[in-house]
Residue, then its C-alpha position, 0 to 999 in steps of 0.5 A: m511444489h515449485p520454489q516460486f509458489f515458496r516466495e509467492m507464500s511467502i511474500w503472503q506471509n509478510i504482509w499477514c505477519v507485518i499487518t497482524a503484528p508489525r515488529y515481527g513482520w518487519e523482521l521477517i521481511n529481513e530474514n526473506n529477502i524477497p527483491s522487491g520486484r517480486v513483492m510487487q508483481g507478486a503482491f502489490i499488481p495482483l492486488l491493484i488488478l483485485l482492488g479495480l475488480s471490486c469496483f464492480v461489486p457495488m453495482i451488485y448491491d446499489r442500482t444507482i451505479t453504472f458499469s461505466s462508473s465503476l470503471i471508471t472509478g476502478i481506473i482511478l484506484v489503480s491509478a491512483y496507488s500505482v503513481s502514489y508508489l512512485i511520488i512516495y518513494y521519490l518525496l521519502g527519498g528526498f526527505y531522507p537521501e540517507l534510505a537510498r543512498n545504496e542499493g539495500a537501503i533503497t530495497r528496503l524503502k521500496d520494501f517500506i513504502l510496498y507493503n503499507l499500500i499494500f495494507l492500504v489497498l486491503l483495506i479499500i479492496l473490503r471497503n468495496l466489497l462491503p454493502s453501503d461506505f462502511t466507514p469502521v474499515l476505514f477506521l483501520m487505515a488509523y493503524l498504519p502509523w503504528i506499522v510505519y513506526r514499527g518499520t523504522s527498524h526495517l529502515f534503520v532510522k535513526k532513533d532522534k529522526v523516528t517520530k517526524f520520520v512516521i508523521i511524515s511517511s505516514a501523511l505520505l502514504l495516506l494522503t497521496p493516494i487521496a490527492v492523486k485520486a481527486f486529481l484524475e477525478l477533476f478529468v472525469i467528465k459527469 
C-alpha cells in the first residue's frame, strides 16, 4: 500500500474519533501530527465537493426543486463553508492571539477549525440526503460545543479561559456559515 493511503485513512480515523469520542480524537490528532494542509486536501475539500453534489439529491424526491436552484444552493453552501474557515481563523486568532503565536499553535488552530467544520459539513450533507428537512440532524449541531470543549486541550487554552473560549468559538463555528450563506443569498436573483 502507498504511504499516502495510510495518511488519508488517518485523517478519516481522526474525524471519526473527534465525532464519536472527542477527547480521544483530539489526542489522536496530536499523536498523528498530520499537517493541516493535508487535512484540507484529504478531507475538507472533498467533503465540500460532496456537499455541493448533495444539493442535487433533493431533486429526486421533490419535483419543485430545479437543477438551477440546486446548483445555486450548492455553490452558496460550498462558498459559505470555504469563506467561513478563513473568517473563523482570522477572528479566533484575533480574539486569542496566544493561539497564533508560533507555527505549532497556528497549525493546531487550523486543525481545530477544520475538524469542527468537517463535522458541520457532514451534518449538512446528511440533511441533504434525507427526504424533507429532517430536523434531528440539525439538533446534532448542539453536539458541537462538546467537541469544541474537548478540543481546548488540543489548543492549550488556559483553564480560566475555557468557558469563554467554548462559547465564542462554538458561536463562530455555528453562526459564521449561516451568516455567510445569508449574505451570499442576497445576490441570488429570484
